[in-house]
C-alpha positions as YAML, in Angstrom:
chain: A
units: angstrom
residues:
- id: 1
  name: MET
  ca: [153.84, -100.57, 110.13]
- id: 2
  name: SER
  ca: [153.47, -98.10, 113.03]
- id: 3
  name: SER
  ca: [150.18, -97.69, 114.88]
- id: 4
  name: ALA
  ca: [149.75, -94.21, 113.35]
- id: 5
  name: ALA
  ca: [150.25, -95.60, 109.86]
- id: 6
  name: LYS
  ca: [147.79, -98.42, 110.57]
- id: 7
  name: GLY
  ca: [145.23, -95.87, 111.78]
- id: 8
  name: PHE
  ca: [145.63, -93.79, 108.62]
- id: 9
  name: ASP
  ca: [145.34, -96.86, 106.42]
- id: 10
  name: ARG
  ca: [142.15, -97.90, 108.19]
- id: 11
  name: PHE
  ca: [140.54, -94.52, 107.50]
- id: 12
  name: ASN
  ca: [142.12, -93.91, 104.11]
- id: 13
  name: PRO
  ca: [139.33, -92.29, 101.99]
- id: 14
  name: ILE
  ca: [139.94, -94.65, 99.07]
- id: 15
  name: ARG
  ca: [139.88, -97.69, 101.31]
- id: 16
  name: LEU
  ca: [136.72, -96.47, 103.07]
- id: 17
  name: TRP
  ca: [135.02, -96.00, 99.69]
- id: 18
  name: VAL
  ca: [136.09, -99.42, 98.40]
- id: 19
  name: ASP
  ca: [135.10, -101.18, 101.64]
- id: 20
  name: GLY
  ca: [131.58, -99.78, 101.20]
- id: 21
  name: PHE
  ca: [131.09, -102.13, 98.25]
- id: 22
  name: ASP
  ca: [131.69, -105.18, 100.48]
- id: 23
  name: TRP
  ca: [128.41, -105.60, 102.32]
- id: 24
  name: PHE
  ca: [129.48, -108.74, 104.23]
- id: 25
  name: GLY
  ca: [132.31, -107.24, 106.30]
- id: 26
  name: ARG
  ca: [132.25, -105.07, 109.40]
- id: 27
  name: SER
  ca: [132.75, -101.33, 109.93]
- id: 28
  name: LYS
  ca: [133.75, -99.50, 113.08]
- id: 29
  name: ARG
  ca: [131.85, -96.45, 114.27]
- id: 30
  name: THR
  ca: [134.43, -93.97, 113.00]
- id: 31
  name: ALA
  ca: [134.53, -95.49, 109.52]
- id: 32
  name: PHE
  ca: [130.75, -95.33, 109.11]
- id: 33
  name: ALA
  ca: [130.62, -91.81, 110.57]
- id: 34
  name: LEU
  ca: [133.22, -90.47, 108.11]
- id: 35
  name: VAL
  ca: [131.44, -91.90, 105.05]
- id: 36
  name: TRP
  ca: [128.00, -90.82, 106.27]
- id: 37
  name: LEU
  ca: [129.15, -87.28, 107.09]
- id: 38
  name: ALA
  ca: [130.76, -86.88, 103.66]
- id: 39
  name: PHE
  ca: [127.51, -88.05, 102.06]
- id: 40
  name: ALA
  ca: [125.46, -85.63, 104.20]
- id: 41
  name: VAL
  ca: [127.73, -82.67, 103.40]
- id: 42
  name: CYS
  ca: [127.43, -83.33, 99.65]
- id: 43
  name: GLY
  ca: [123.64, -83.63, 99.93]
- id: 44
  name: LEU
  ca: [123.25, -80.44, 101.95]
- id: 45
  name: THR
  ca: [125.55, -78.57, 99.56]
- id: 46
  name: PHE
  ca: [123.44, -79.61, 96.58]
- id: 47
  name: GLU
  ca: [120.21, -78.55, 98.31]
- id: 48
  name: LEU
  ca: [121.79, -75.18, 99.17]
- id: 49
  name: SER
  ca: [122.88, -74.71, 95.55]
- id: 50
  name: GLN
  ca: [119.28, -75.18, 94.41]
- id: 51
  name: MET
  ca: [118.08, -72.47, 96.78]
- id: 52
  name: ARG
  ca: [120.79, -69.92, 95.97]
- id: 53
  name: SER
  ca: [121.31, -68.71, 92.41]
- id: 54
  name: ASP
  ca: [124.66, -67.09, 93.24]
- id: 55
  name: MET
  ca: [126.40, -70.43, 93.78]
- id: 56
  name: PRO
  ca: [128.45, -71.64, 90.76]
- id: 57
  name: GLY
  ca: [126.91, -74.46, 88.75]
- id: 58
  name: ALA
  ca: [130.09, -76.49, 89.22]
- id: 59
  name: VAL
  ca: [129.36, -76.65, 92.95]
- id: 60
  name: ALA
  ca: [125.94, -78.21, 92.34]
- id: 61
  name: VAL
  ca: [127.36, -80.69, 89.86]
- id: 62
  name: ALA
  ca: [130.22, -81.69, 92.20]
- id: 63
  name: ALA
  ca: [127.83, -82.06, 95.14]
- id: 64
  name: ILE
  ca: [125.32, -84.30, 93.38]
- id: 65
  name: LEU
  ca: [128.09, -86.42, 91.89]
- id: 66
  name: GLY
  ca: [129.46, -86.78, 95.42]
- id: 67
  name: VAL
  ca: [126.06, -87.98, 96.59]
- id: 68
  name: ALA
  ca: [125.94, -90.50, 93.73]
- id: 69
  name: LEU
  ca: [129.46, -91.80, 94.38]
- id: 70
  name: LEU
  ca: [128.84, -92.16, 98.12]
- id: 71
  name: PHE
  ca: [125.34, -93.66, 98.02]
- id: 72
  name: VAL
  ca: [126.45, -97.30, 97.69]
- id: 73
  name: PRO
  ca: [129.29, -96.94, 100.26]
- id: 74
  name: VAL
  ca: [126.90, -95.33, 102.77]
- id: 75
  name: VAL
  ca: [124.48, -98.23, 102.44]
- id: 76
  name: GLY
  ca: [127.40, -100.68, 102.47]
- id: 77
  name: HIS
  ca: [129.03, -99.27, 105.59]
- id: 78
  name: GLY
  ca: [125.60, -99.08, 107.20]
- id: 79
  name: LEU
  ca: [125.11, -102.81, 106.64]
- id: 80
  name: ARG
  ca: [128.67, -103.57, 107.77]
- id: 81
  name: ARG
  ca: [127.99, -101.54, 110.92]
- id: 82
  name: LEU
  ca: [124.79, -103.54, 111.51]
- id: 83
  name: ASN
  ca: [126.89, -106.69, 111.10]
- id: 84
  name: ASP
  ca: [129.21, -105.38, 113.78]
- id: 85
  name: LEU
  ca: [126.23, -104.82, 116.10]
- id: 86
  name: GLY
  ca: [124.70, -108.20, 115.31]
- id: 87
  name: TRP
  ca: [121.54, -106.61, 113.91]
- id: 88
  name: SER
  ca: [119.57, -107.68, 110.84]
- id: 89
  name: GLY
  ca: [120.67, -106.06, 107.60]
- id: 90
  name: TRP
  ca: [117.06, -105.09, 106.87]
- id: 91
  name: TRP
  ca: [117.47, -102.19, 109.29]
- id: 92
  name: GLY
  ca: [119.87, -100.65, 106.77]
- id: 93
  name: TRP
  ca: [117.09, -99.57, 104.40]
- id: 94
  name: LEU
  ca: [115.79, -97.18, 107.06]
- id: 95
  name: LEU
  ca: [118.81, -95.01, 106.20]
- id: 96
  name: ALA
  ca: [116.96, -93.92, 103.06]
- id: 97
  name: ILE
  ca: [114.00, -92.49, 105.04]
- id: 98
  name: PRO
  ca: [114.26, -88.77, 105.96]
- id: 99
  name: VAL
  ca: [114.67, -88.05, 109.69]
- id: 100
  name: VAL
  ca: [114.44, -91.78, 110.53]
- id: 101
  name: GLY
  ca: [117.62, -92.35, 108.51]
- id: 102
  name: VAL
  ca: [119.45, -89.62, 110.43]
- id: 103
  name: ILE
  ca: [118.41, -91.13, 113.76]
- id: 104
  name: LEU
  ca: [119.57, -94.61, 112.70]
- id: 105
  name: ALA
  ca: [122.85, -93.18, 111.40]
- id: 106
  name: LEU
  ca: [123.49, -91.50, 114.76]
- id: 107
  name: ILE
  ca: [122.81, -94.79, 116.55]
- id: 108
  name: LEU
  ca: [125.25, -96.59, 114.25]
- id: 109
  name: CYS
  ca: [127.85, -93.89, 114.94]
- id: 110
  name: LEU
  ca: [127.52, -94.16, 118.72]
- id: 111
  name: LYS
  ca: [126.66, -97.76, 119.60]
- id: 112
  name: GLN
  ca: [129.39, -100.21, 120.57]
- id: 113
  name: GLY
  ca: [129.85, -103.32, 118.45]
- id: 114
  name: ARG
  ca: [129.39, -106.95, 119.45]
- id: 115
  name: PRO
  ca: [131.63, -109.97, 118.91]
- id: 116
  name: ALA
  ca: [128.93, -111.91, 117.07]
- id: 117
  name: ALA
  ca: [127.63, -110.73, 113.70]
- id: 118
  name: ARG
  ca: [124.68, -111.68, 111.57]
- id: 119
  name: HIS
  ca: [125.04, -112.05, 107.79]
- id: 120
  name: PRO
  ca: [121.78, -111.72, 105.82]
- id: 121
  name: ASP
  ca: [120.98, -113.91, 102.86]
- id: 122
  name: GLY
  ca: [123.53, -113.55, 100.07]
- id: 123
  name: GLY
  ca: [120.93, -113.55, 97.28]
- id: 124
  name: LEU
  ca: [118.94, -110.71, 98.82]
- id: 125
  name: ARG
  ca: [122.15, -108.82, 99.53]
- id: 126
  name: THR
  ca: [123.17, -109.09, 95.86]
- id: 127
  name: ILE
  ca: [119.78, -107.79, 94.69]
- id: 128
  name: GLY
  ca: [119.99, -104.91, 97.14]
- id: 129
  name: TRP
  ca: [123.50, -104.04, 95.98]
- id: 130
  name: ALA
  ca: [122.34, -103.95, 92.36]
- id: 131
  name: MET
  ca: [119.40, -101.71, 93.26]
- id: 132
  name: ALA
  ca: [121.68, -99.34, 95.16]
- id: 133
  name: CYS
  ca: [123.98, -99.07, 92.14]
- id: 134
  name: VAL
  ca: [121.01, -98.21, 89.91]
- id: 135
  name: VAL
  ca: [119.92, -95.49, 92.35]
- id: 136
  name: SER
  ca: [123.46, -94.08, 92.31]
- id: 137
  name: VAL
  ca: [123.38, -93.81, 88.52]
- id: 138
  name: LEU
  ca: [120.00, -92.05, 88.65]
- id: 139
  name: ILE
  ca: [121.27, -89.62, 91.27]
- id: 140
  name: ALA
  ca: [124.35, -88.86, 89.17]
- id: 141
  name: GLY
  ca: [122.12, -88.09, 86.19]
- id: 142
  name: ARG
  ca: [120.36, -85.44, 88.27]
- id: 143
  name: ALA
  ca: [123.56, -83.35, 88.07]
- id: 144
  name: ILE
  ca: [123.26, -83.03, 84.31]
- id: 145
  name: TRP
  ca: [119.66, -83.40, 83.20]
- id: 146
  name: ALA
  ca: [116.10, -84.16, 84.23]
- id: 147
  name: PRO
  ca: [113.19, -85.45, 82.11]
- id: 148
  name: PHE
  ca: [109.95, -83.49, 81.61]
- id: 149
  name: THR
  ca: [106.85, -84.25, 79.55]
- id: 150
  name: ILE
  ca: [105.17, -81.58, 77.42]
- id: 151
  name: VAL
  ca: [101.40, -81.43, 78.02]
- id: 152
  name: SER
  ca: [100.33, -78.17, 76.33]
- id: 153
  name: GLU
  ca: [100.37, -76.52, 72.90]
- id: 154
  name: ALA
  ca: [102.18, -73.40, 74.17]
- id: 155
  name: MET
  ca: [105.54, -74.21, 72.54]
- id: 156
  name: SER
  ca: [104.29, -75.71, 69.28]
- id: 157
  name: PRO
  ca: [105.84, -76.27, 66.76]
- id: 158
  name: THR
  ca: [109.17, -76.40, 68.65]
- id: 159
  name: LEU
  ca: [107.76, -78.75, 71.28]
- id: 160
  name: GLN
  ca: [104.66, -80.89, 70.86]
- id: 161
  name: PRO
  ca: [102.25, -82.32, 73.48]
- id: 162
  name: GLY
  ca: [103.61, -85.75, 74.33]
- id: 163
  name: ASP
  ca: [107.30, -84.85, 73.89]
- id: 164
  name: LEU
  ca: [109.61, -86.21, 76.58]
- id: 165
  name: ILE
  ca: [112.38, -83.64, 76.86]
- id: 166
  name: ALA
  ca: [115.83, -83.56, 78.47]
- id: 167
  name: VAL
  ca: [116.53, -80.46, 80.56]
- id: 168
  name: ASN
  ca: [120.01, -79.30, 81.50]
- id: 169
  name: THR
  ca: [119.51, -78.62, 85.22]
- id: 170
  name: ALA
  ca: [123.15, -77.58, 85.72]
- id: 171
  name: ALA
  ca: [122.68, -74.43, 83.62]
- id: 172
  name: ARG
  ca: [123.46, -71.23, 85.52]
- id: 173
  name: THR
  ca: [123.43, -68.69, 82.69]
- id: 174
  name: TYR
  ca: [120.58, -68.03, 80.28]
- id: 175
  name: ALA
  ca: [120.24, -65.98, 77.10]
- id: 176
  name: ARG
  ca: [117.46, -64.72, 74.86]
- id: 177
  name: GLY
  ca: [116.15, -67.55, 72.71]
- id: 178
  name: ASP
  ca: [116.77, -70.34, 75.25]
- id: 179
  name: VAL
  ca: [113.87, -72.72, 75.78]
- id: 180
  name: VAL
  ca: [113.61, -73.07, 79.55]
- id: 181
  name: VAL
  ca: [111.67, -74.95, 82.20]
- id: 182
  name: PHE
  ca: [110.52, -72.77, 85.07]
- id: 183
  name: ARG
  ca: [108.35, -73.05, 88.17]
- id: 184
  name: HIS
  ca: [105.23, -70.92, 87.89]
- id: 185
  name: PRO
  ca: [105.58, -68.14, 90.51]
- id: 186
  name: VAL
  ca: [101.99, -68.71, 91.71]
- id: 187
  name: THR
  ca: [101.13, -72.38, 91.20]
- id: 188
  name: GLY
  ca: [104.63, -73.83, 91.53]
- id: 189
  name: GLN
  ca: [103.95, -76.09, 88.52]
- id: 190
  name: ASP
  ca: [106.63, -76.63, 85.87]
- id: 191
  name: HIS
  ca: [106.13, -74.80, 82.58]
- id: 192
  name: VAL
  ca: [108.17, -74.61, 79.37]
- id: 193
  name: MET
  ca: [108.57, -71.34, 77.45]
- id: 194
  name: ARG
  ca: [111.14, -69.44, 75.42]
- id: 195
  name: LEU
  ca: [113.19, -66.76, 77.16]
- id: 196
  name: ILE
  ca: [112.53, -63.53, 75.27]
- id: 197
  name: GLY
  ca: [113.45, -60.70, 77.63]
- id: 198
  name: ALA
  ca: [116.46, -60.39, 79.95]
- id: 199
  name: PRO
  ca: [116.75, -58.01, 82.94]
- id: 200
  name: GLY
  ca: [116.45, -54.40, 81.76]
- id: 201
  name: ASP
  ca: [114.82, -55.26, 78.40]
- id: 202
  name: ARG
  ca: [111.69, -53.44, 77.24]
- id: 203
  name: VAL
  ca: [109.28, -55.94, 75.67]
- id: 204
  name: GLN
  ca: [106.07, -55.16, 73.80]
- id: 205
  name: MET
  ca: [103.68, -56.70, 71.28]
- id: 206
  name: ARG
  ca: [102.23, -54.47, 68.53]
- id: 207
  name: ASP
  ca: [99.75, -55.96, 66.08]
- id: 208
  name: GLY
  ca: [101.20, -59.41, 66.73]
- id: 209
  name: GLN
  ca: [104.83, -58.38, 66.23]
- id: 210
  name: LEU
  ca: [107.41, -58.54, 69.00]
- id: 211
  name: PHE
  ca: [109.40, -55.42, 69.93]
- id: 212
  name: ILE
  ca: [112.48, -55.49, 72.18]
- id: 213
  name: ASP
  ca: [113.91, -52.17, 73.40]
- id: 214
  name: ASP
  ca: [111.45, -50.38, 71.09]
- id: 215
  name: SER
  ca: [112.83, -52.12, 67.96]
- id: 216
  name: PRO
  ca: [110.88, -54.76, 66.01]
- id: 217
  name: VAL
  ca: [112.51, -58.17, 65.85]
- id: 218
  name: GLY
  ca: [113.10, -59.69, 62.43]
- id: 219
  name: VAL
  ca: [110.19, -61.78, 61.12]
- id: 220
  name: VAL
  ca: [109.89, -63.71, 57.85]
- id: 221
  name: ASP
  ca: [106.92, -65.71, 56.62]
- id: 222
  name: ASP
  ca: [107.47, -69.46, 56.84]
- id: 223
  name: GLY
  ca: [104.34, -70.84, 55.24]
- id: 224
  name: VAL
  ca: [101.54, -72.76, 56.92]
- id: 225
  name: PHE
  ca: [101.78, -75.19, 59.82]
- id: 226
  name: SER
  ca: [99.24, -77.99, 59.55]
- id: 227
  name: GLU
  ca: [98.35, -80.79, 61.97]
- id: 228
  name: PRO
  ca: [95.38, -83.18, 62.26]
- id: 229
  name: TYR
  ca: [92.67, -81.82, 64.54]
- id: 230
  name: GLY
  ca: [92.19, -84.01, 67.59]
- id: 231
  name: PRO
  ca: [93.39, -84.69, 71.13]
- id: 232
  name: ARG
  ca: [97.15, -84.89, 71.53]
- id: 233
  name: GLY
  ca: [99.55, -85.97, 74.24]
- id: 234
  name: PRO
  ca: [98.83, -87.20, 77.77]
- id: 235
  name: ALA
  ca: [96.55, -84.22, 78.57]
- id: 236
  name: ARG
  ca: [94.57, -84.80, 75.32]
- id: 237
  name: VAL
  ca: [94.70, -81.11, 74.38]
- id: 238
  name: TYR
  ca: [93.12, -79.77, 71.19]
- id: 239
  name: PRO
  ca: [94.89, -77.22, 68.94]
- id: 240
  name: LEU
  ca: [93.55, -73.82, 67.90]
- id: 241
  name: CYS
  ca: [93.03, -73.43, 64.16]
- id: 242
  name: ALA
  ca: [93.34, -70.35, 61.95]
- id: 243
  name: ASN
  ca: [91.13, -71.97, 59.31]
- id: 244
  name: GLY
  ca: [88.07, -71.99, 61.59]
- id: 245
  name: VAL
  ca: [86.19, -74.94, 63.03]
- id: 246
  name: VAL
  ca: [87.36, -78.17, 61.41]
- id: 247
  name: GLY
  ca: [86.23, -81.75, 61.86]
- id: 248
  name: PHE
  ca: [88.03, -84.47, 63.76]
- id: 249
  name: GLY
  ca: [91.13, -85.53, 61.82]
- id: 250
  name: ALA
  ca: [90.89, -82.62, 59.37]
- id: 251
  name: ALA
  ca: [93.80, -80.26, 58.73]
- id: 252
  name: CYS
  ca: [94.16, -77.63, 61.48]
- id: 253
  name: GLU
  ca: [96.22, -74.79, 60.05]
- id: 254
  name: LYS
  ca: [98.14, -71.87, 61.52]
- id: 255
  name: TRP
  ca: [100.37, -69.22, 59.99]
- id: 256
  name: ARG
  ca: [104.01, -69.96, 60.61]
- id: 257
  name: ALA
  ca: [106.84, -67.41, 60.77]
- id: 258
  name: ARG
  ca: [110.52, -67.38, 61.74]
- id: 259
  name: GLU
  ca: [111.49, -64.79, 64.32]
- id: 260
  name: THR
  ca: [115.08, -63.55, 64.79]
- id: 261
  name: LEU
  ca: [116.03, -62.01, 68.14]
- id: 262
  name: PRO
  ca: [118.57, -59.14, 68.48]
- id: 263
  name: ASP
  ca: [121.42, -61.53, 69.30]
- id: 264
  name: GLY
  ca: [120.86, -63.44, 66.04]
- id: 265
  name: THR
  ca: [119.08, -66.55, 67.34]
- id: 266
  name: SER
  ca: [115.95, -67.54, 65.44]
- id: 267
  name: HIS
  ca: [112.98, -69.78, 66.11]
- id: 268
  name: PRO
  ca: [109.56, -70.57, 64.62]
- id: 269
  name: THR
  ca: [106.33, -69.00, 65.84]
- id: 270
  name: LEU
  ca: [102.68, -69.77, 65.13]
- id: 271
  name: ASN
  ca: [99.80, -67.32, 64.72]
- id: 272
  name: VAL
  ca: [96.09, -68.13, 64.71]
- id: 273
  name: GLY
  ca: [94.70, -64.64, 64.17]
- id: 274
  name: ASN
  ca: [93.92, -61.41, 65.97]
- id: 275
  name: ARG
  ca: [93.96, -61.97, 69.71]
- id: 276
  name: SER
  ca: [93.89, -59.73, 72.76]
- id: 277
  name: MET
  ca: [97.55, -60.35, 73.58]
- id: 278
  name: ASP
  ca: [98.69, -59.25, 70.10]
- id: 279
  name: ASN
  ca: [98.82, -55.70, 71.51]
- id: 280
  name: THR
  ca: [100.28, -55.00, 74.93]
- id: 281
  name: GLY
  ca: [101.83, -52.23, 76.95]
- id: 282
  name: VAL
  ca: [105.59, -52.03, 77.45]
- id: 283
  name: PHE
  ca: [107.01, -54.56, 79.92]
- id: 284
  name: THR
  ca: [110.30, -53.49, 81.51]
- id: 285
  name: VAL
  ca: [111.97, -56.63, 82.86]
- id: 286
  name: PRO
  ca: [113.19, -56.08, 86.44]
- id: 287
  name: ALA
  ca: [116.54, -57.25, 87.81]
- id: 288
  name: ASP
  ca: [116.91, -61.01, 88.40]
- id: 289
  name: HIS
  ca: [113.77, -61.71, 86.34]
- id: 290
  name: TYR
  ca: [113.02, -62.86, 82.80]
- id: 291
  name: PHE
  ca: [110.23, -62.41, 80.27]
- id: 292
  name: VAL
  ca: [109.07, -65.69, 78.68]
- id: 293
  name: MET
  ca: [106.75, -66.39, 75.77]
- id: 294
  name: GLY
  ca: [105.34, -69.42, 74.02]
- id: 295
  name: ASP
  ca: [106.22, -70.01, 70.37]
- id: 296
  name: ASN
  ca: [102.52, -70.69, 69.78]
- id: 297
  name: ARG
  ca: [101.74, -67.03, 70.45]
- id: 298
  name: ASP
  ca: [97.94, -67.25, 70.46]
- id: 299
  name: ASN
  ca: [97.76, -70.36, 72.62]
- id: 300
  name: ALA
  ca: [100.20, -69.60, 75.45]
- id: 301
  name: SER
  ca: [99.71, -68.21, 78.96]
- id: 302
  name: ASP
  ca: [103.06, -66.46, 79.22]
- id: 303
  name: SER
  ca: [104.67, -63.31, 80.69]
- id: 304
  name: ARG
  ca: [102.18, -61.14, 78.81]
- id: 305
  name: LEU
  ca: [99.66, -62.23, 81.45]
- id: 306
  name: ALA
  ca: [99.99, -60.94, 85.01]
- id: 307
  name: ARG
  ca: [99.99, -63.34, 87.93]
- id: 308
  name: ALA
  ca: [96.67, -61.90, 89.11]
- id: 309
  name: VAL
  ca: [94.94, -63.38, 86.04]
- id: 310
  name: GLY
  ca: [96.76, -66.72, 86.05]
- id: 311
  name: GLY
  ca: [99.88, -65.90, 84.04]
- id: 312
  name: PRO
  ca: [103.46, -66.13, 85.30]
- id: 313
  name: GLY
  ca: [104.26, -62.44, 84.81]
- id: 314
  name: PHE
  ca: [108.00, -61.83, 85.09]
- id: 315
  name: VAL
  ca: [109.74, -65.10, 86.04]
- id: 316
  name: PRO
  ca: [112.29, -64.82, 88.89]
- id: 317
  name: ARG
  ca: [115.71, -66.19, 88.11]
- id: 318
  name: ASP
  ca: [115.45, -68.56, 91.09]
- id: 319
  name: ASN
  ca: [112.39, -70.17, 89.44]
- id: 320
  name: LEU
  ca: [114.33, -71.31, 86.38]
- id: 321
  name: VAL
  ca: [114.82, -75.09, 86.51]
- id: 322
  name: GLY
  ca: [117.02, -75.53, 83.45]
- id: 323
  name: ARG
  ca: [117.51, -75.24, 79.71]
- id: 324
  name: VAL
  ca: [115.78, -77.64, 77.30]
- id: 325
  name: SER
  ca: [118.32, -79.41, 75.11]
- id: 326
  name: LEU
  ca: [116.73, -82.45, 73.48]
- id: 327
  name: VAL
  ca: [113.48, -84.25, 72.67]
- id: 328
  name: ILE
  ca: [114.16, -87.79, 73.90]
- id: 329
  name: LEU
  ca: [110.92, -89.40, 72.79]
- id: 330
  name: SER
  ca: [107.58, -88.22, 71.44]
- id: 331
  name: SER
  ca: [104.11, -89.72, 71.45]
- id: 332
  name: ALA
  ca: [100.83, -88.33, 70.12]
- id: 333
  name: GLY
  ca: [98.93, -90.76, 72.35]
- id: 334
  name: ARG
  ca: [98.08, -90.83, 76.04]
- id: 335
  name: SER
  ca: [101.26, -92.65, 77.03]
- id: 336
  name: LEU
  ca: [104.89, -92.77, 75.96]
- id: 337
  name: LEU
  ca: [104.52, -96.55, 76.12]
- id: 338
  name: ALA
  ca: [102.11, -96.46, 73.16]
- id: 339
  name: VAL
  ca: [104.71, -97.30, 70.51]
- id: 340
  name: TRP
  ca: [102.15, -97.12, 67.70]
- id: 341
  name: SER
  ca: [101.64, -93.40, 68.43]
- id: 342
  name: TRP
  ca: [105.33, -92.43, 68.51]
- id: 343
  name: ARG
  ca: [106.47, -89.54, 66.33]
- id: 344
  name: TRP
  ca: [109.64, -91.19, 65.03]
- id: 345
  name: GLU
  ca: [110.89, -88.03, 63.32]
- id: 346
  name: ARG
  ca: [111.02, -86.22, 66.70]
- id: 347
  name: ILE
  ca: [113.06, -88.82, 68.61]
- id: 348
  name: LEU
  ca: [116.44, -87.38, 69.72]
- id: 349
  name: LYS
  ca: [115.60, -84.05, 68.10]
- id: 350
  name: VAL
  ca: [117.83, -81.15, 69.25]
- id: 351
  name: VAL
  ca: [115.80, -78.19, 70.61]
- id: 352
  name: THR
  ca: [116.80, -74.71, 69.42]
...
């Protein structure tokens, strides 16, 4: 084999990736630098995709999957490089620390190797390898979904306090009727609401009925929604009741209806009674913004409230985190670990 062919084989991307899973060998400076730079490019691309809404969702997915696939090889080549320098493998975990990790990586890229090499304990190395693999799987999952816990009554009955939900964070397009997670424009906290108005829509509430572009949306009565009165979920929130003040554990009732948006999607809503937000002015949704509302119309701080009084107002597109797709687990108690308080009928429930 010629020297050129040997050089290509040494830095073959597949070979570099595979060698990163052998934490007892050695890596030259160029090998480590190539793997580390590829990892850094993927990470920076993903961060950029989160800041810019005009980047295709496929770019974000590809970037985070690249980070996941390269995480173990980066750690592996880092340890192999430390072997080549004769340093303790414990230094390798500094690669995971921001700024410090970059400095160590630069040192590993520039420093000459030594003839002698140190090999850390095999048992600890095996445990570390397993942990790195677990982290890679968790990073890969970030490309598709993220978990959130519901703490308020704003989206009842669709979502209940104590629901653990799966959110599709790779979503790049949204439509009326989608249940979305968004960052509050003022507080920066994550909230969950239903997307009601798209850019250019005219949204208004008249006597408790929703109007879009000056036309009333379809509404049909859907009976009574009843739940035991008491604290629910990790925030221990209490529901509002249409049947007045009720005792602890008594039936707390609300009027339930099914609302159908102009594009044909439908969802349940709850109504407690006459409230100030049952009648509003006309909201014209600006470009690159959305109008969101809670399904529990009388117990939701949504786009009907301006930011000056604590509401989110119009939600910028860049503040959308993702689309809610599934209830993974649900607990009426303080913790999801309280098995006795699980709502079994809500586990793996599809959100529409």
